[in-house]
C-alpha positions in Angstrom: 20.3 -10.2 -22.7 17.4 -8.5 -21.7 17.1 -7.2 -18.4 15.0 -9.3 -15.9 12.2 -6.9 -14.3 10.5 -7.6 -11.5 7.5 -6.1 -9.6 5.3 -7.0 -6.6 1.7 -6.1 -5.3 0.3 -6.8 -1.8 -3.6 -6.9 -2.5 -5.3 -4.8 0.7 -7.1 -7.1 2.6 -6.0 -10.1 0.0 -2.8 -11.8 -1.8 0.9 -11.2 -3.6 0.7 -10.5 -7.1 4.2 -10.7 -8.6 5.2 -10.0 -12.2 8.6 -10.9 -13.7 9.1 -9.8 -17.6 11.4 -8.8 -19.7 11.5 -5.8 -22.5 11.6 -6.2 -25.9 11.4 -3.5 -28.6 9.6 -1.4 -26.0 6.9 -4.4 -25.4 6.1 -6.3 -22.7 7.9 -10.1 -23.0 8.6 -13.5 -21.0 5.7 -12.4 -18.7 5.0 -14.7 -15.7 2.7 -14.1 -12.9 2.9 -15.4 -9.6 1.9 -15.2 -6.1 0.0 -16.7 -3.4 -3.4 -16.2 -5.0 -5.7 -18.7 -6.0 -6.9 -18.9 -9.6 -9.5 -21.4 -11.6 -8.7 -22.9 -13.3 -5.1 -23.1 -13.5 -4.9 -22.9 -17.5 -6.1 -19.0 -16.6 -2.9 -18.0 -15.7 -1.7 -19.1 -18.6 -4.2 -16.9 -20.5 -3.0 -13.9 -17.8 0.8 -14.3 -19.2 -0.2 -14.4 -22.8 -3.1 -11.4 -22.6 0.1 -9.3 -21.2 3.2 -9.9 -23.5 3.6 -8.1 -26.5 1.8 -5.4 -24.7 3.6 -1.9 -25.2 5.0 -0.7 -21.9 3.9 2.7 -21.9 0.1 1.8 -21.7 -1.7 2.7 -18.6 -2.5 0.8 -15.7 -5.9 0.4 -16.6 -5.3 -0.8 -20.7 -2.9 -4.0 -19.1 -6.5 -4.8 -16.9 -8.5 -4.7 -19.5 -6.5 -6.9 -22.0 -6.4 -9.4 -19.0 -10.2 -9.7 -18.4 -10.5 -10.0 -22.1 -8.2 -13.0 -22.3 -9.6 -14.8 -19.7 -12.4 -17.6 -20.0 -15.9 -16.4 -18.7 -15.6 -19.4 -16.1 -12.3 -18.3 -14.4 -12.3 -16.8 -10.9 -10.0 -15.0 -8.9 -9.7 -15.1 -5.0 -7.4 -12.8 -3.4 -6.6 -10.5 -6.6 -7.6 -9.2 -9.6 -6.4 -8.1 -13.0 -6.0 -4.1 -11.8 -4.1 -6.1 -9.3 -1.6 -7.6 -11.8 -1.9 -4.4 -13.9 -0.3 -2.6 -10.8 2.4 -5.3 -10.6 3.2 -5.2 -13.8 3.9 -0.8 -13.8 5.9 -1.7 -10.5 7.9 -4.2 -12.7 8.4 -1.1 -15.2 9.0 1.7 -12.7 6.1 3.0 -13.6 4.5 2.5 -10.0 6.2 2.9 -6.9 5.8 0.9 -3.6 6.2 2.6 -0.1 9.2 1.0 0.4 10.8 2.9 -2.8 10.5 6.4 -0.8 12.2 7.8 1.9 9.8 9.3 4.1 9.9 12.1 6.2 7.6 12.8 9.1 6.6 16.1 11.1 5.2 16.3 14.7 2.2 18.1 15.2 3.2 21.6 15.4 0.6 24.3 16.7 -0.3 26.4 14.1 -3.4 28.8 12.8 -5.9 26.7 11.0 -5.6 28.4 7.9 -2.0 28.4 7.9 -2.4 24.1 8.2 -4.4 24.3 5.0 -2.0 26.4 3.4 0.8 23.7 4.1 -1.2 21.1 2.4 -1.0 22.9 -1.0 2.6 24.1 -0.3 4.1 20.8 0.9 2.4 19.0 -2.2 3.9 21.0 -4.1 7.1 21.1 -2.9 6.9 16.8 -2.9 5.7 17.3 -6.8 8.6 19.3 -7.7 11.4 16.6 -5.9 12.1 20.0 -3.3 10.9 17.5 -0.5 10.7 13.9 0.3 7.3 12.1 0.6 5.9 13.1 4.1 3.5 12.5 7.2 2.3 15.6 8.8 0.1 15.5 11.8 -1.8 18.8 12.3 -2.3 21.1 15.9 -4.0 24.1 16.1 -5.6 26.3 19.2 -9.0 28.3 17.7 -11.9 26.2 17.1 -12.2 26.2 13.3 -14.5 24.6 10.7 -12.3 23.8 7.2 -14.9 23.3 4.4 -14.5 21.5 1.4 -13.3 22.8 -1.6 -16.7 22.4 -3.4 -18.6 23.0 -0.6 -21.2 25.6 -0.4 -20.7 28.3 3.0 -24.2 29.0 3.3 -25.4 25.4 3.0 -22.5 24.1 5.3 -22.5 26.6 7.9 -24.6 27.9 10.5 -23.7 31.6 11.0 -25.5 32.4 14.4 -23.4 29.0 15.5 -20.2 30.2 13.8 -20.5 33.9 15.8 -21.3 32.4 19.0 -18.8 29.9 19.4 -15.9 31.9 17.4 -15.5 29.6 14.7 -12.5 30.4 12.4 -13.9 29.0 8.9 -11.4 28.3 5.9 -11.8 26.4 2.8 -9.1 24.0 1.7 -8.3 22.6 -1.8 -9.5 19.0 -1.5 -13.3 17.7 -1.5 -15.2 16.4 0.9 -17.8 17.4 3.8 -17.1 19.9 6.6 -14.4 19.0 9.7 -15.4 20.7 13.0 -12.4 21.1 15.1 -11.6 22.5 18.4 -7.8 22.4 19.7 -7.7 18.7 21.1 -10.6 17.2 20.0 -9.9 15.7 16.4 -6.6 13.9 15.1 -5.9 15.1 11.5 -2.5 14.2 9.1 -1.7 14.8 5.8 0.4 12.6 3.6 2.1 14.1 0.5 3.1 12.1 -2.0 4.0 11.3 -5.5 1.1 9.6 -7.5 3.1 6.8 -8.9 2.4 5.2 -5.2 -1.3 5.0 -6.1 -0.5 4.0 -9.9 -3.1 1.7 -10.9 -5.6 2.2 -8.0 -8.8 3.4 -8.5 -10.3 6.5 -6.7 -11.9 4.3 -3.8 -9.0 1.5 -3.5 -6.5 4.4 -3.1 -7.9 5.6 -0.1 -7.8 2.2 1.8 -4.3 2.1 0.6 -2.8 5.1 1.7 -4.5 4.7 5.4 -3.4 0.8 5.9 -0.9 2.3 8.5 -3.1 4.0 10.2 -6.2 1.0 10.7 -2.9 -1.3 12.0 -2.2 1.4 14.2 -5.5 1.5 15.7 -5.9 -2.1 15.7 -3.0 -2.1 18.1 -4.8 -0.1 20.1 -7.8 -2.3 20.2 -10.1 -0.5 18.2 -11.1 -2.6 14.7 -11.3 -0.1 12.3 -12.3 0.1 8.1 -13.4 2.3 5.5 -17.0 2.8 4.2 -16.7 3.3 0.9 -15.8 6.2 -0.3 -13.9 8.3 2.3 -15.1 7.4 5.6 -13.5 5.4 8.6 -15.6 3.6 10.7 -15.9 1.2 13.4 -18.6 -0.8 14.5 -19.6 1.5 16.9 -19.9 4.1 14.3 -18.2 7.0 12.1 -14.8 8.2 13.2 -13.3 10.3 10.6 -12.9 11.3 6.9 -10.3 11.5 4.3 -9.8 13.4 1.0 -7.4 14.0 -1.3 -6.2 16.4 -4.4 -3.9 15.2 -7.0 -2.0 18.3 -8.5 -0.9 18.5 -12.5 3.1 18.3 -11.0 2.9 14.5 -10.4 2.0 14.8 -6.6 -1.2 14.4 -4.3 -2.5 15.1 -1.0 -4.2 12.9 1.0 -5.7 14.2 4.4 -7.8 12.6 7.4 -9.4 13.9 10.4 -11.0 11.7 13.0 -12.8 12.6 16.2 -11.2 12.2 19.6 -13.5 13.8 22.2 -16.0 16.3 19.6 -18.2 17.9 21.4 -21.5 16.8 19.5 -24.0 19.6 20.5 -22.0 22.6 19.5 -20.9 20.9 16.5 -24.7 20.7 15.4 -25.0 24.4 16.6 -22.1 25.3 14.0 -22.7 22.9 11.5 -26.2 22.8 9.1 -26.1 18.5 9.3 -29.2 18.0 7.2 -31.4 15.0 7.4 -30.3 13.5 3.9 -27.0 13.7 5.0 -27.8 12.0 8.4 -30.3 9.1 6.5 -27.3 8.4 4.1 -25.3 7.4 7.1 -27.8 5.2 8.3 -27.9 7.2 11.7 -30.7 9.3 13.2 -28.9 11.8 15.0 -25.8 14.2 14.9 -24.1 12.8 17.8 -24.8 8.8 16.8 -22.6 10.4 13.9 -19.4 11.3 16.6 -17.8 8.1 18.2 -15.0 9.4 19.6 -11.5 7.9 19.8 -11.4 8.7 23.5 -14.1 6.3 24.4 -13.1 3.6 22.0 -9.2 3.7 22.9 -9.5 4.9 26.7 -6.0 6.8 25.9 -4.9 10.3 25.5 -4.5 11.9 22.5 -1.4 12.6 22.5 -0.5 8.3 23.4 -2.8 7.6 20.3 -0.7 10.4 18.5 2.6 8.3 19.7 1.1 5.6 18.4 0.3 6.3 15.1 3.8 8.2 14.4 5.5 4.7 15.7 3.3 2.6 13.2 4.3 4.8 10.4 8.3 4.7 11.3 8.5 0.9 12.0 6.3 0.0 8.6 8.2 3.0 6.4 11.7 4.2 8.3 10.3 7.6 8.5 12.6 9.8 10.1 11.5 12.8 11.7 11.7 16.4 9.4 10.2 20.1 10.3 8.9 23.0 8.4 11.2 25.6 6.9 11.4 28.9 7.5 10.6 29.5 3.6 7.6 27.0 3.7 5.8 28.6 7.2 6.7 31.9 5.0 5.0 30.6 2.0 2.0 29.5 3.8 1.4 33.2 5.7 1.8 34.7 2.1 -1.0 32.4 0.6 -3.3 32.4 3.7 -3.2 36.5 3.0 -3.6 36.4 -0.9 -5.7 32.8 -0.8 -6.7 30.9 1.8 -7.6 34.3 4.4 -9.6 35.5 2.1 -13.3 36.2 1.4 -12.8 35.6 -2.5 -11.6 31.6 -1.4 -14.0 30.9 1.3 -16.9 32.1 -0.4 -16.2 31.2 -4.2 -19.2 29.1 -3.6 -21.4 30.7 -1.3 
């Protein structure tokens, strides 16, 4: 008798999709899709099931979704879910994709470290998760020196004003992920990094993966009275303006880095002396000045930075059962080595001048 497989996927802001199936000769069989979604006409559910039956189990999620879309009648209406959501549930049933609760999570509390060490740790801990030497982990950053962390593909010349950098003693470091520059003074930002297997976002588009991986932090902000949401691709905002931005890096070993910086109490005047924030970028954000782009969490929450960090940690622990963990001496030593050989070098910083 074939083993019954079961997979579930809760659409972000939508409904639950459930897939029950068996596997016969490497093909999907006896597929049954269910959930609390809405679908018209009713018969379209039979079309979805039929489209999946007989497909090879090794297909990527996008192929499952394409088969479903091709089988649906032109007048079909899917509300609260999508062909992509069904494909993710299929992959989870086949254990090709995972959910948050499939993993044991660690959480590392803020630890004051040089900014270059923080950047190096992002590369190292992502590698460690991919190699199976560390559990998927949430790590909160802390630092002392005023810094700018630029994206992997940004131009130093275009992003930074050398006069402002020298005047304010800014440490400039390039990270491994793309995205924009992060202006960071001690106590003015909240930065965290997630190190996780890519199976957790299997089947999700890049855009959806950002929202999915930060659902917990949006819930934490909501508990503090802050109604935050994602602005595609990678900005976190409220009705009062942008409060943060995310970036990702996927490694060939199957792990990925997802990190976020949120402004708590940024000195906007100093920021615009250090960063070259052009008119084109500001117009793209729908604002007229750099000041309006910075909407500190302090003002919106009325809480201290420490209180916000604790609320975020509590939310993550409550949701995913994370346990306290620490950076090892080996990881810190390797981070120092990589700063010396890579992240602290002129060659890395100016690889795009």
